[in-house]
C-alpha positions, 0 to 999 in steps of 0.5 A: 637726404633731400630728394629733388623733384622736377616741377613743371609750370606753364613756361618755366620749370623749377626744382623743388625739394621733396619732403618725402610725402610725395605731395606738392600742392598746386603743381604737377610732376613732369610727364612726357610721352617718351623717356628723356635722359639728358645730362645738364649742369645743375643751376639753382633758379637764382643762378639761372636768373642771374645768368640770364640777366647778365648775358641778356644785358650783354646781348643788348650791349652787342646790338647797340655796339653794332650800330655804334661801330658801323657809325664809327666806320663811316666816319661818325663819332670820331672815326676815321672812315675805315670804309667797307672792310672796316664796316664789314669787320665790325658788323661781323664782330658785333653780330657774333657778340650779340648772337653769343650773349643771346644764345646764352640768355635763351639757354639759361632762361628756359628750364624745360630740359628737352628745350634747354638741351637744344639751346645748350648746343646753340650756346656752345656753338656761339662761343666758336662764332664769337671767337672767330668774330673777334678775330675778324677786325683784328686780322683784316684791319689790324694785321692785314696782309698775308699774316692777317688773312692766314690767321683769319682763315685758320680761326674761321676754319676752326670755328666752323669745325667746332660748330659742326662737331659740337652740333653732331655731338662729338664727345672728344670735342666736348671733353676738351672744349675749354682748352680749344676755346683758350687755344683759339683765343690766344692764337693771336700771340703768333702775330703779337709783334706786327699787331702791337705795331699796328694798333694804338696803345690803348687798343692793344692794352684793352685787347690784352685785358680782354684776353686776361678776363676770358682766361681767368673766367675759364680757369675759375669755371673749370676749377669750380665746374659743376658735376652733371645732373641727370634728368630722367623722365619716365614714360608713365607717371612715376612715384615722386621718388623715382622721378627725381633730379639727383644733384651732386656736390658742386661749387655754387656761383662758378657759372655766374662768375664765369659769365661776369668774366665773359661780359668784362672780356667782351666789353674790353674787346669791344672798346679795343676795336672801337679805338682801332679806327 
């Protein structure tokens, strides 16, 4: 059986197989002043590079998309000049999109366990932020009225609650977070009839397509979700075989594929909001 040793280099940590000799030339085993036991999903270095590049690209698109949406809200680029409400809604949506992709990029790009643990929290919190951010223009520009403001308030209340609970380590939320994401995302069905009347056909079609991409990605991720890996760093330098990272059987590529679906869903929703004005 292959044992895995956690290897630390100046700015990136990688997993290297230990052939049993306990000797790794030119590298050192991970050491720390206190015990660190943290459950983190195992990703190969190649997968983490792919994850980082995909969502790094998404963050750049989000930042560029923010500028374009603001210009459109001001009457440029073929927009109808939606005014202050449209501008604010677009900024919230695109900023939330950028934050989500940036948080994901930082989480997957950094491999030191104690720092990765922090970025993992930001990564999951940013998903709640992005869901509520996506609802903002749909509710305030598309639905409007009592229904729009009610749904807007519910989504942001749920998002803030999710962010706080995840931040304090609520185990119940973590166990059902995928379900919570889907329920928050598809709550728009409650206003589908007035929304269908308010949105242009192509905007509505792109909105539905984005929802389908997110749902398919979530199902794919859930079915192939990796078992957790325990990183255990002893107080004192330990033999190689005792400072291992233990990998359980998993479905490779599930997380990368999930990220592709998320990027496609976000792009569909960006274009949906673009065609709203």
